[in-house]
Biotite code that builds the C-alpha atoms (Angstrom):
import biotite.structure as struc

atoms = struc.array([
    struc.Atom([4.252, 11.559, -21.696], chain_id="A", res_id=1, res_name="MET", atom_name="CA", element="C"),
    struc.Atom([1.456, 9.720, -19.855], chain_id="A", res_id=2, res_name="ALA", atom_name="CA", element="C"),
    struc.Atom([0.419, 9.202, -16.256], chain_id="A", res_id=3, res_name="VAL", atom_name="CA", element="C"),
    struc.Atom([0.240, 5.637, -14.885], chain_id="A", res_id=4, res_name="LEU", atom_name="CA", element="C"),
    struc.Atom([-2.088, 5.236, -11.895], chain_id="A", res_id=5, res_name="LEU", atom_name="CA", element="C"),
    struc.Atom([-1.239, 2.693, -9.190], chain_id="A", res_id=6, res_name="TYR", atom_name="CA", element="C"),
    struc.Atom([-3.853, 3.018, -6.466], chain_id="A", res_id=7, res_name="CYS", atom_name="CA", element="C"),
    struc.Atom([-5.830, 5.174, -4.091], chain_id="A", res_id=8, res_name="VAL", atom_name="CA", element="C"),
    struc.Atom([-5.581, 4.978, -0.302], chain_id="A", res_id=9, res_name="THR", atom_name="CA", element="C"),
    struc.Atom([-7.251, 6.671, 2.598], chain_id="A", res_id=10, res_name="GLN", atom_name="CA", element="C"),
    struc.Atom([-5.763, 10.114, 3.304], chain_id="A", res_id=11, res_name="PRO", atom_name="CA", element="C"),
    struc.Atom([-2.616, 9.325, 5.266], chain_id="A", res_id=12, res_name="SER", atom_name="CA", element="C"),
    struc.Atom([1.048, 10.245, 5.294], chain_id="A", res_id=13, res_name="SER", atom_name="CA", element="C"),
    struc.Atom([2.631, 9.614, 1.892], chain_id="A", res_id=14, res_name="ALA", atom_name="CA", element="C"),
    struc.Atom([4.866, 6.617, 1.236], chain_id="A", res_id=15, res_name="VAL", atom_name="CA", element="C"),
    struc.Atom([7.941, 8.192, -0.349], chain_id="A", res_id=16, res_name="ASN", atom_name="CA", element="C"),
    struc.Atom([11.091, 7.025, -2.104], chain_id="A", res_id=17, res_name="GLY", atom_name="CA", element="C"),
    struc.Atom([9.507, 4.214, -4.138], chain_id="A", res_id=18, res_name="ILE", atom_name="CA", element="C"),
    struc.Atom([10.834, 3.263, -7.562], chain_id="A", res_id=19, res_name="ALA", atom_name="CA", element="C"),
    struc.Atom([7.942, 2.717, -9.941], chain_id="A", res_id=20, res_name="GLY", atom_name="CA", element="C"),
    struc.Atom([7.246, 1.243, -13.356], chain_id="A", res_id=21, res_name="VAL", atom_name="CA", element="C"),
    struc.Atom([10.140, 1.738, -15.798], chain_id="A", res_id=22, res_name="CYS", atom_name="CA", element="C"),
    struc.Atom([12.201, 3.129, -12.902], chain_id="A", res_id=23, res_name="ASP", atom_name="CA", element="C"),
    struc.Atom([9.988, 6.210, -12.719], chain_id="A", res_id=24, res_name="SER", atom_name="CA", element="C"),
    struc.Atom([9.461, 8.067, -9.445], chain_id="A", res_id=25, res_name="ALA", atom_name="CA", element="C"),
    struc.Atom([6.241, 7.266, -7.623], chain_id="A", res_id=26, res_name="VAL", atom_name="CA", element="C"),
    struc.Atom([4.357, 10.427, -6.688], chain_id="A", res_id=27, res_name="GLN", atom_name="CA", element="C"),
    struc.Atom([1.209, 11.048, -4.650], chain_id="A", res_id=28, res_name="SER", atom_name="CA", element="C"),
    struc.Atom([-1.154, 13.741, -3.450], chain_id="A", res_id=29, res_name="HIS", atom_name="CA", element="C"),
    struc.Atom([-4.536, 14.035, -1.761], chain_id="A", res_id=30, res_name="GLU", atom_name="CA", element="C"),
    struc.Atom([-7.681, 14.684, -3.781], chain_id="A", res_id=31, res_name="THR", atom_name="CA", element="C"),
    struc.Atom([-11.396, 14.037, -3.164], chain_id="A", res_id=32, res_name="ALA", atom_name="CA", element="C"),
    struc.Atom([-10.600, 12.880, 0.375], chain_id="A", res_id=33, res_name="GLY", atom_name="CA", element="C"),
    struc.Atom([-8.219, 10.205, -0.905], chain_id="A", res_id=34, res_name="LEU", atom_name="CA", element="C"),
    struc.Atom([-4.514, 9.852, -1.625], chain_id="A", res_id=35, res_name="ARG", atom_name="CA", element="C"),
    struc.Atom([-3.665, 8.785, -5.176], chain_id="A", res_id=36, res_name="VAL", atom_name="CA", element="C"),
    struc.Atom([-0.325, 7.315, -6.285], chain_id="A", res_id=37, res_name="TYR", atom_name="CA", element="C"),
    struc.Atom([1.014, 7.595, -9.835], chain_id="A", res_id=38, res_name="TRP", atom_name="CA", element="C"),
    struc.Atom([4.103, 7.876, -12.046], chain_id="A", res_id=39, res_name="SER", atom_name="CA", element="C"),
    struc.Atom([4.860, 9.924, -15.139], chain_id="A", res_id=40, res_name="GLU", atom_name="CA", element="C"),
    struc.Atom([5.855, 7.597, -17.986], chain_id="A", res_id=41, res_name="ILE", atom_name="CA", element="C"),
    struc.Atom([7.956, 9.393, -20.593], chain_id="A", res_id=42, res_name="ALA", atom_name="CA", element="C"),
    struc.Atom([7.619, 6.729, -23.316], chain_id="A", res_id=43, res_name="ASP", atom_name="CA", element="C"),
    struc.Atom([4.612, 4.430, -22.761], chain_id="A", res_id=44, res_name="PRO", atom_name="CA", element="C"),
    struc.Atom([5.267, 2.489, -25.969], chain_id="A", res_id=45, res_name="GLU", atom_name="CA", element="C"),
    struc.Atom([8.801, 1.566, -24.944], chain_id="A", res_id=46, res_name="ALA", atom_name="CA", element="C"),
    struc.Atom([7.730, 0.817, -21.382], chain_id="A", res_id=47, res_name="CYS", atom_name="CA", element="C"),
    struc.Atom([4.556, -1.164, -22.078], chain_id="A", res_id=48, res_name="LEU", atom_name="CA", element="C"),
    struc.Atom([4.482, -1.901, -25.791], chain_id="A", res_id=49, res_name="GLY", atom_name="CA", element="C"),
    struc.Atom([5.784, -5.489, -25.855], chain_id="A", res_id=50, res_name="SER", atom_name="CA", element="C"),
    struc.Atom([4.733, -8.598, -23.886], chain_id="A", res_id=51, res_name="PRO", atom_name="CA", element="C"),
    struc.Atom([8.134, -8.733, -22.189], chain_id="A", res_id=52, res_name="GLU", atom_name="CA", element="C"),
    struc.Atom([8.138, -5.085, -21.143], chain_id="A", res_id=53, res_name="SER", atom_name="CA", element="C"),
    struc.Atom([4.508, -5.290, -20.023], chain_id="A", res_id=54, res_name="LEU", atom_name="CA", element="C"),
    struc.Atom([5.266, -8.324, -17.838], chain_id="A", res_id=55, res_name="LYS", atom_name="CA", element="C"),
    struc.Atom([8.234, -6.521, -16.269], chain_id="A", res_id=56, res_name="LYS", atom_name="CA", element="C"),
    struc.Atom([6.140, -3.401, -15.677], chain_id="A", res_id=57, res_name="ALA", atom_name="CA", element="C"),
    struc.Atom([3.370, -5.455, -14.045], chain_id="A", res_id=58, res_name="ALA", atom_name="CA", element="C"),
    struc.Atom([5.909, -6.888, -11.608], chain_id="A", res_id=59, res_name="GLY", atom_name="CA", element="C"),
    struc.Atom([7.178, -3.396, -10.803], chain_id="A", res_id=60, res_name="GLN", atom_name="CA", element="C"),
    struc.Atom([3.605, -2.226, -10.244], chain_id="A", res_id=61, res_name="CYS", atom_name="CA", element="C"),
    struc.Atom([2.995, -5.076, -7.794], chain_id="A", res_id=62, res_name="GLN", atom_name="CA", element="C"),
    struc.Atom([6.134, -4.105, -5.903], chain_id="A", res_id=63, res_name="GLN", atom_name="CA", element="C"),
    struc.Atom([4.889, -0.515, -5.615], chain_id="A", res_id=64, res_name="VAL", atom_name="CA", element="C"),
    struc.Atom([1.618, -1.774, -4.169], chain_id="A", res_id=65, res_name="LEU", atom_name="CA", element="C"),
    struc.Atom([3.460, -3.975, -1.664], chain_id="A", res_id=66, res_name="ARG", atom_name="CA", element="C"),
    struc.Atom([5.534, -0.973, -0.532], chain_id="A", res_id=67, res_name="GLU", atom_name="CA", element="C"),
    struc.Atom([2.406, 1.118, -0.032], chain_id="A", res_id=68, res_name="ILE", atom_name="CA", element="C"),
    struc.Atom([0.652, -1.775, 1.704], chain_id="A", res_id=69, res_name="LEU", atom_name="CA", element="C"),
    struc.Atom([3.356, -1.685, 4.373], chain_id="A", res_id=70, res_name="GLY", atom_name="CA", element="C"),
    struc.Atom([1.946, 1.661, 5.473], chain_id="A", res_id=71, res_name="ASN", atom_name="CA", element="C"),
    struc.Atom([-1.718, 1.737, 4.435], chain_id="A", res_id=72, res_name="THR", atom_name="CA", element="C"),
    struc.Atom([-4.255, -0.297, 2.466], chain_id="A", res_id=73, res_name="THR", atom_name="CA", element="C"),
    struc.Atom([-4.399, 0.488, -1.277], chain_id="A", res_id=74, res_name="PRO", atom_name="CA", element="C"),
    struc.Atom([-7.244, 0.045, -3.737], chain_id="A", res_id=75, res_name="ILE", atom_name="CA", element="C"),
    struc.Atom([-5.339, -0.795, -6.937], chain_id="A", res_id=76, res_name="PRO", atom_name="CA", element="C"),
    struc.Atom([-6.286, 0.457, -10.375], chain_id="A", res_id=77, res_name="PHE", atom_name="CA", element="C"),
    struc.Atom([-6.518, -2.141, -13.112], chain_id="A", res_id=78, res_name="GLN", atom_name="CA", element="C"),
    struc.Atom([-3.057, -2.409, -14.655], chain_id="A", res_id=79, res_name="PHE", atom_name="CA", element="C"),
    struc.Atom([-2.044, -0.593, -16.788], chain_id="A", res_id=80, res_name="PRO", atom_name="CA", element="C"),
    struc.Atom([-4.276, 2.411, -16.079], chain_id="A", res_id=81, res_name="MET", atom_name="CA", element="C"),
    struc.Atom([-2.929, 5.259, -18.206], chain_id="A", res_id=82, res_name="LEU", atom_name="CA", element="C"),
    struc.Atom([-4.316, 8.780, -18.476], chain_id="A", res_id=83, res_name="VAL", atom_name="CA", element="C"),
    struc.Atom([-3.075, 11.752, -20.437], chain_id="A", res_id=84, res_name="GLU", atom_name="CA", element="C"),
    struc.Atom([-2.132, 14.193, -17.709], chain_id="A", res_id=85, res_name="ASP", atom_name="CA", element="C"),
    struc.Atom([-2.751, 15.454, -14.167], chain_id="A", res_id=86, res_name="ALA", atom_name="CA", element="C"),
    struc.Atom([-6.194, 16.829, -15.068], chain_id="A", res_id=87, res_name="ASP", atom_name="CA", element="C"),
    struc.Atom([-7.294, 13.431, -16.371], chain_id="A", res_id=88, res_name="ALA", atom_name="CA", element="C"),
    struc.Atom([-5.931, 11.869, -13.178], chain_id="A", res_id=89, res_name="LEU", atom_name="CA", element="C"),
    struc.Atom([-8.136, 14.153, -11.074], chain_id="A", res_id=90, res_name="GLU", atom_name="CA", element="C"),
    struc.Atom([-11.153, 13.304, -13.207], chain_id="A", res_id=91, res_name="GLN", atom_name="CA", element="C"),
    struc.Atom([-10.481, 9.574, -12.887], chain_id="A", res_id=92, res_name="GLN", atom_name="CA", element="C"),
    struc.Atom([-10.343, 9.735, -9.087], chain_id="A", res_id=93, res_name="VAL", atom_name="CA", element="C"),
    struc.Atom([-13.333, 12.073, -8.817], chain_id="A", res_id=94, res_name="ALA", atom_name="CA", element="C"),
    struc.Atom([-15.448, 9.752, -10.967], chain_id="A", res_id=95, res_name="ALA", atom_name="CA", element="C"),
    struc.Atom([-14.862, 6.850, -8.584], chain_id="A", res_id=96, res_name="GLY", atom_name="CA", element="C"),
    struc.Atom([-14.632, 8.635, -5.256], chain_id="A", res_id=97, res_name="GLN", atom_name="CA", element="C"),
    struc.Atom([-18.008, 7.456, -3.936], chain_id="A", res_id=98, res_name="GLU", atom_name="CA", element="C"),
    struc.Atom([-17.086, 3.857, -4.662], chain_id="A", res_id=99, res_name="THR", atom_name="CA", element="C"),
    struc.Atom([-13.631, 4.214, -3.096], chain_id="A", res_id=100, res_name="TYR", atom_name="CA", element="C"),
    struc.Atom([-15.019, 5.760, 0.083], chain_id="A", res_id=101, res_name="HIS", atom_name="CA", element="C"),
    struc.Atom([-17.664, 3.028, 0.304], chain_id="A", res_id=102, res_name="ALA", atom_name="CA", element="C"),
    struc.Atom([-15.009, 0.315, -0.056], chain_id="A", res_id=103, res_name="VAL", atom_name="CA", element="C"),
    struc.Atom([-12.818, 1.838, 2.647], chain_id="A", res_id=104, res_name="PHE", atom_name="CA", element="C"),
    struc.Atom([-15.880, 2.167, 4.869], chain_id="A", res_id=105, res_name="GLY", atom_name="CA", element="C"),
    struc.Atom([-16.417, -1.582, 4.505], chain_id="A", res_id=106, res_name="ARG", atom_name="CA", element="C"),
    struc.Atom([-12.876, -2.994, 4.623], chain_id="A", res_id=107, res_name="ILE", atom_name="CA", element="C"),
    struc.Atom([-11.103, -0.321, 6.694], chain_id="A", res_id=108, res_name="GLY", atom_name="CA", element="C"),
    struc.Atom([-7.338, -0.675, 6.942], chain_id="A", res_id=109, res_name="ASP", atom_name="CA", element="C"),
    struc.Atom([-7.318, -4.410, 6.246], chain_id="A", res_id=110, res_name="ALA", atom_name="CA", element="C"),
    struc.Atom([-5.030, -6.634, 4.197], chain_id="A", res_id=111, res_name="VAL", atom_name="CA", element="C"),
    struc.Atom([-5.563, -9.839, 2.258], chain_id="A", res_id=112, res_name="GLN", atom_name="CA", element="C"),
    struc.Atom([-4.032, -13.263, 2.818], chain_id="A", res_id=113, res_name="TYR", atom_name="CA", element="C"),
    struc.Atom([-4.416, -16.225, 0.487], chain_id="A", res_id=114, res_name="GLU", atom_name="CA", element="C"),
    struc.Atom([-4.584, -19.905, 1.396], chain_id="A", res_id=115, res_name="VAL", atom_name="CA", element="C"),
    struc.Atom([-4.166, -22.240, -1.588], chain_id="A", res_id=116, res_name="ALA", atom_name="CA", element="C"),
    struc.Atom([-5.298, -25.814, -1.062], chain_id="A", res_id=117, res_name="GLY", atom_name="CA", element="C"),
    struc.Atom([-4.316, -28.779, -3.217], chain_id="A", res_id=118, res_name="SER", atom_name="CA", element="C"),
    struc.Atom([-5.081, -32.446, -2.635], chain_id="A", res_id=119, res_name="TRP", atom_name="CA", element="C"),
    struc.Atom([-2.699, -35.359, -2.983], chain_id="A", res_id=120, res_name="ALA", atom_name="CA", element="C"),
    struc.Atom([-5.443, -37.404, -4.655], chain_id="A", res_id=121, res_name="ALA", atom_name="CA", element="C"),
    struc.Atom([-5.612, -34.879, -7.514], chain_id="A", res_id=122, res_name="ASP", atom_name="CA", element="C"),
    struc.Atom([-1.894, -34.629, -8.243], chain_id="A", res_id=123, res_name="GLU", atom_name="CA", element="C"),
    struc.Atom([-1.881, -37.651, -10.551], chain_id="A", res_id=124, res_name="HIS", atom_name="CA", element="C"),
    struc.Atom([-5.568, -37.719, -11.404], chain_id="A", res_id=125, res_name="ALA", atom_name="CA", element="C"),
    struc.Atom([-6.636, -37.407, -15.041], chain_id="A", res_id=126, res_name="ASP", atom_name="CA", element="C"),
    struc.Atom([-9.125, -34.561, -14.795], chain_id="A", res_id=127, res_name="LEU", atom_name="CA", element="C"),
    struc.Atom([-9.150, -33.963, -18.549], chain_id="A", res_id=128, res_name="ALA", atom_name="CA", element="C"),
    struc.Atom([-10.871, -37.225, -19.482], chain_id="A", res_id=129, res_name="THR", atom_name="CA", element="C"),
    struc.Atom([-14.664, -36.913, -19.216], chain_id="A", res_id=130, res_name="PRO", atom_name="CA", element="C"),
    struc.Atom([-16.508, -39.265, -16.859], chain_id="A", res_id=131, res_name="VAL", atom_name="CA", element="C"),
    struc.Atom([-20.174, -40.112, -16.794], chain_id="A", res_id=132, res_name="LYS", atom_name="CA", element="C"),
    struc.Atom([-22.940, -41.046, -14.434], chain_id="A", res_id=133, res_name="GLY", atom_name="CA", element="C"),
    struc.Atom([-22.248, -42.292, -10.932], chain_id="A", res_id=134, res_name="SER", atom_name="CA", element="C"),
    struc.Atom([-18.465, -41.756, -11.134], chain_id="A", res_id=135, res_name="GLU", atom_name="CA", element="C"),
    struc.Atom([-18.940, -38.062, -11.928], chain_id="A", res_id=136, res_name="TYR", atom_name="CA", element="C"),
    struc.Atom([-21.423, -37.659, -9.089], chain_id="A", res_id=137, res_name="VAL", atom_name="CA", element="C"),
    struc.Atom([-19.049, -39.451, -6.702], chain_id="A", res_id=138, res_name="LYS", atom_name="CA", element="C"),
    struc.Atom([-16.119, -37.189, -7.622], chain_id="A", res_id=139, res_name="ARG", atom_name="CA", element="C"),
    struc.Atom([-18.227, -34.064, -7.228], chain_id="A", res_id=140, res_name="ARG", atom_name="CA", element="C"),
    struc.Atom([-19.477, -35.166, -3.826], chain_id="A", res_id=141, res_name="GLN", atom_name="CA", element="C"),
    struc.Atom([-15.970, -35.990, -2.620], chain_id="A", res_id=142, res_name="GLU", atom_name="CA", element="C"),
    struc.Atom([-14.584, -32.672, -3.859], chain_id="A", res_id=143, res_name="ALA", atom_name="CA", element="C"),
    struc.Atom([-17.432, -30.709, -2.269], chain_id="A", res_id=144, res_name="THR", atom_name="CA", element="C"),
    struc.Atom([-17.044, -32.516, 1.045], chain_id="A", res_id=145, res_name="ALA", atom_name="CA", element="C"),
    struc.Atom([-13.293, -32.016, 1.365], chain_id="A", res_id=146, res_name="ARG", atom_name="CA", element="C"),
    struc.Atom([-13.514, -28.323, 0.410], chain_id="A", res_id=147, res_name="ILE", atom_name="CA", element="C"),
    struc.Atom([-16.310, -27.839, 2.928], chain_id="A", res_id=148, res_name="ALA", atom_name="CA", element="C"),
    struc.Atom([-14.218, -29.508, 5.633], chain_id="A", res_id=149, res_name="ALA", atom_name="CA", element="C"),
    struc.Atom([-11.237, -27.195, 5.071], chain_id="A", res_id=150, res_name="ILE", atom_name="CA", element="C"),
    struc.Atom([-13.543, -24.202, 4.737], chain_id="A", res_id=151, res_name="ASP", atom_name="CA", element="C"),
    struc.Atom([-15.131, -24.972, 8.095], chain_id="A", res_id=152, res_name="SER", atom_name="CA", element="C"),
    struc.Atom([-11.749, -25.553, 9.742], chain_id="A", res_id=153, res_name="LYS", atom_name="CA", element="C"),
    struc.Atom([-10.257, -22.279, 8.481], chain_id="A", res_id=154, res_name="LEU", atom_name="CA", element="C"),
    struc.Atom([-13.269, -20.228, 9.531], chain_id="A", res_id=155, res_name="LYS", atom_name="CA", element="C"),
    struc.Atom([-13.524, -21.901, 12.927], chain_id="A", res_id=156, res_name="THR", atom_name="CA", element="C"),
    struc.Atom([-9.919, -21.389, 13.997], chain_id="A", res_id=157, res_name="VAL", atom_name="CA", element="C"),
    struc.Atom([-9.783, -17.793, 12.715], chain_id="A", res_id=158, res_name="THR", atom_name="CA", element="C"),
    struc.Atom([-13.230, -16.654, 13.844], chain_id="A", res_id=159, res_name="VAL", atom_name="CA", element="C"),
    struc.Atom([-11.762, -13.855, 15.984], chain_id="A", res_id=160, res_name="ASP", atom_name="CA", element="C"),
    struc.Atom([-9.086, -12.815, 13.474], chain_id="A", res_id=161, res_name="ALA", atom_name="CA", element="C"),
    struc.Atom([-10.794, -12.465, 10.071], chain_id="A", res_id=162, res_name="VAL", atom_name="CA", element="C"),
    struc.Atom([-13.334, -9.870, 8.940], chain_id="A", res_id=163, res_name="LYS", atom_name="CA", element="C"),
    struc.Atom([-14.452, -11.838, 5.887], chain_id="A", res_id=164, res_name="GLU", atom_name="CA", element="C"),
    struc.Atom([-13.591, -14.957, 3.882], chain_id="A", res_id=165, res_name="TRP", atom_name="CA", element="C"),
    struc.Atom([-14.019, -15.507, 0.151], chain_id="A", res_id=166, res_name="ARG", atom_name="CA", element="C"),
    struc.Atom([-12.979, -18.442, -2.029], chain_id="A", res_id=167, res_name="SER", atom_name="CA", element="C"),
    struc.Atom([-12.942, -19.786, -5.551], chain_id="A", res_id=168, res_name="ARG", atom_name="CA", element="C"),
    struc.Atom([-12.209, -23.077, -7.268], chain_id="A", res_id=169, res_name="GLN", atom_name="CA", element="C"),
    struc.Atom([-9.505, -23.507, -9.878], chain_id="A", res_id=170, res_name="GLU", atom_name="CA", element="C"),
    struc.Atom([-8.621, -26.622, -11.841], chain_id="A", res_id=171, res_name="ARG", atom_name="CA", element="C"),
    struc.Atom([-6.704, -28.537, -9.152], chain_id="A", res_id=172, res_name="LYS", atom_name="CA", element="C"),
    struc.Atom([-6.582, -25.850, -6.475], chain_id="A", res_id=173, res_name="THR", atom_name="CA", element="C"),
    struc.Atom([-9.095, -24.195, -4.189], chain_id="A", res_id=174, res_name="HIS", atom_name="CA", element="C"),
    struc.Atom([-8.176, -20.717, -2.999], chain_id="A", res_id=175, res_name="ARG", atom_name="CA", element="C"),
    struc.Atom([-9.398, -19.014, 0.152], chain_id="A", res_id=176, res_name="TRP", atom_name="CA", element="C"),
    struc.Atom([-8.960, -15.275, 0.712], chain_id="A", res_id=177, res_name="PHE", atom_name="CA", element="C"),
    struc.Atom([-9.005, -13.748, 4.191], chain_id="A", res_id=178, res_name="ALA", atom_name="CA", element="C"),
    struc.Atom([-9.630, -10.072, 4.918], chain_id="A", res_id=179, res_name="LEU", atom_name="CA", element="C"),
    struc.Atom([-7.534, -9.410, 8.029], chain_id="A", res_id=180, res_name="VAL", atom_name="CA", element="C"),
    struc.Atom([-7.299, -6.183, 10.058], chain_id="A", res_id=181, res_name="PRO", atom_name="CA", element="C"),
    struc.Atom([-3.804, -4.741, 9.819], chain_id="A", res_id=182, res_name="ARG", atom_name="CA", element="C"),
    struc.Atom([-3.305, -4.913, 13.581], chain_id="A", res_id=183, res_name="ASP", atom_name="CA", element="C"),
    struc.Atom([-4.579, -8.508, 13.657], chain_id="A", res_id=184, res_name="GLY", atom_name="CA", element="C"),
    struc.Atom([-2.049, -10.111, 11.329], chain_id="A", res_id=185, res_name="ARG", atom_name="CA", element="C"),
    struc.Atom([-0.056, -11.874, 14.044], chain_id="A", res_id=186, res_name="GLU", atom_name="CA", element="C"),
    struc.Atom([-3.251, -13.217, 15.602], chain_id="A", res_id=187, res_name="LEU", atom_name="CA", element="C"),
    struc.Atom([-4.370, -14.535, 12.216], chain_id="A", res_id=188, res_name="PHE", atom_name="CA", element="C"),
    struc.Atom([-1.086, -16.409, 11.666], chain_id="A", res_id=189, res_name="ILE", atom_name="CA", element="C"),
    struc.Atom([-1.192, -17.814, 15.198], chain_id="A", res_id=190, res_name="ALA", atom_name="CA", element="C"),
    struc.Atom([-4.770, -19.024, 14.669], chain_id="A", res_id=191, res_name="CYS", atom_name="CA", element="C"),
    struc.Atom([-3.823, -20.832, 11.469], chain_id="A", res_id=192, res_name="LEU", atom_name="CA", element="C"),
    struc.Atom([-0.876, -22.521, 13.176], chain_id="A", res_id=193, res_name="LYS", atom_name="CA", element="C"),
    struc.Atom([-3.151, -23.707, 15.964], chain_id="A", res_id=194, res_name="SER", atom_name="CA", element="C"),
    struc.Atom([-5.258, -25.669, 13.464], chain_id="A", res_id=195, res_name="ALA", atom_name="CA", element="C"),
    struc.Atom([-2.524, -28.207, 12.751], chain_id="A", res_id=196, res_name="GLY", atom_name="CA", element="C"),
    struc.Atom([-2.160, -30.199, 9.491], chain_id="A", res_id=197, res_name="PRO", atom_name="CA", element="C"),
    struc.Atom([-5.037, -31.777, 7.567], chain_id="A", res_id=198, res_name="SER", atom_name="CA", element="C"),
    struc.Atom([-4.569, -35.232, 6.088], chain_id="A", res_id=199, res_name="GLU", atom_name="CA", element="C"),
    struc.Atom([-4.331, -35.437, 2.322], chain_id="A", res_id=200, res_name="GLY", atom_name="CA", element="C"),
    struc.Atom([-4.290, -31.694, 1.673], chain_id="A", res_id=201, res_name="VAL", atom_name="CA", element="C"),
    struc.Atom([-1.472, -29.189, 1.245], chain_id="A", res_id=202, res_name="ARG", atom_name="CA", element="C"),
    struc.Atom([-2.286, -25.634, 2.346], chain_id="A", res_id=203, res_name="LEU", atom_name="CA", element="C"),
    struc.Atom([0.025, -22.813, 1.290], chain_id="A", res_id=204, res_name="ARG", atom_name="CA", element="C"),
    struc.Atom([-0.284, -19.351, 2.840], chain_id="A", res_id=205, res_name="LEU", atom_name="CA", element="C"),
    struc.Atom([0.814, -16.156, 1.088], chain_id="A", res_id=206, res_name="SER", atom_name="CA", element="C"),
    struc.Atom([0.453, -12.458, 1.839], chain_id="A", res_id=207, res_name="GLY", atom_name="CA", element="C"),
    struc.Atom([-0.239, -9.913, 2.942], chain_id="A", res_id=208, res_name="PRO", atom_name="CA", element="C"),
    struc.Atom([-1.577, -8.481, -0.307], chain_id="A", res_id=209, res_name="TRP", atom_name="CA", element="C"),
    struc.Atom([-3.850, -5.578, -1.245], chain_id="A", res_id=210, res_name="PRO", atom_name="CA", element="C"),
    struc.Atom([-7.454, -6.732, -0.629], chain_id="A", res_id=211, res_name="PRO", atom_name="CA", element="C"),
    struc.Atom([-8.295, -7.093, -4.326], chain_id="A", res_id=212, res_name="SER", atom_name="CA", element="C"),
    struc.Atom([-10.678, -10.040, -3.856], chain_id="A", res_id=213, res_name="GLU", atom_name="CA", element="C"),
    struc.Atom([-12.857, -7.925, -1.559], chain_id="A", res_id=214, res_name="PHE", atom_name="CA", element="C"),
    struc.Atom([-13.120, -4.928, -3.885], chain_id="A", res_id=215, res_name="ILE", atom_name="CA", element="C"),
    struc.Atom([-15.934, -5.138, -6.396], chain_id="A", res_id=216, res_name="ASN", atom_name="CA", element="C"),
    struc.Atom([-15.041, -3.722, -9.834], chain_id="A", res_id=217, res_name="PRO", atom_name="CA", element="C"),
])
């Protein structure tokens, strides 16, 4: 038997009736001024011991977090976070309580949206072949300029709807993350729609998600 930790939330009414990892029951209680959610896993090796079972369990964990997010904002534990028993659970939460309270003091009851941007010019570009000199500088300048343009557009149209933006570059995609107050979600979507399309770029919105990008490890 082991205890799998999902997340902590601010002290609020419990989200009940959720099926957890390996079809276990999701339980919760308040401790250290927080509510913690967990499941008892009867056979961790069978549930998490192979790549296939671990992938399935990770998907189930994400679904638990989405269910909780419908009611309150969770701070997820790194998956899979296993402890021996209820006493170890209490110790784990107590050890991080100052950090958790500080995070909630900063983000409040906010959720995360993601905007993924990809450019038509990159879809067939050979980014694996090295380039030198002026061509490299030109590509870097073009990439920086187009990211900056979208960045400015997103922040301008959502200035009254977003608490904080963060972003990161991937190989052919740039991702923006918006921290949005729970009661401001409809305003955020409306602001994005008001921006209209941008030539040469495809923007894909997803969310809401737990605000993982805004929680420092």
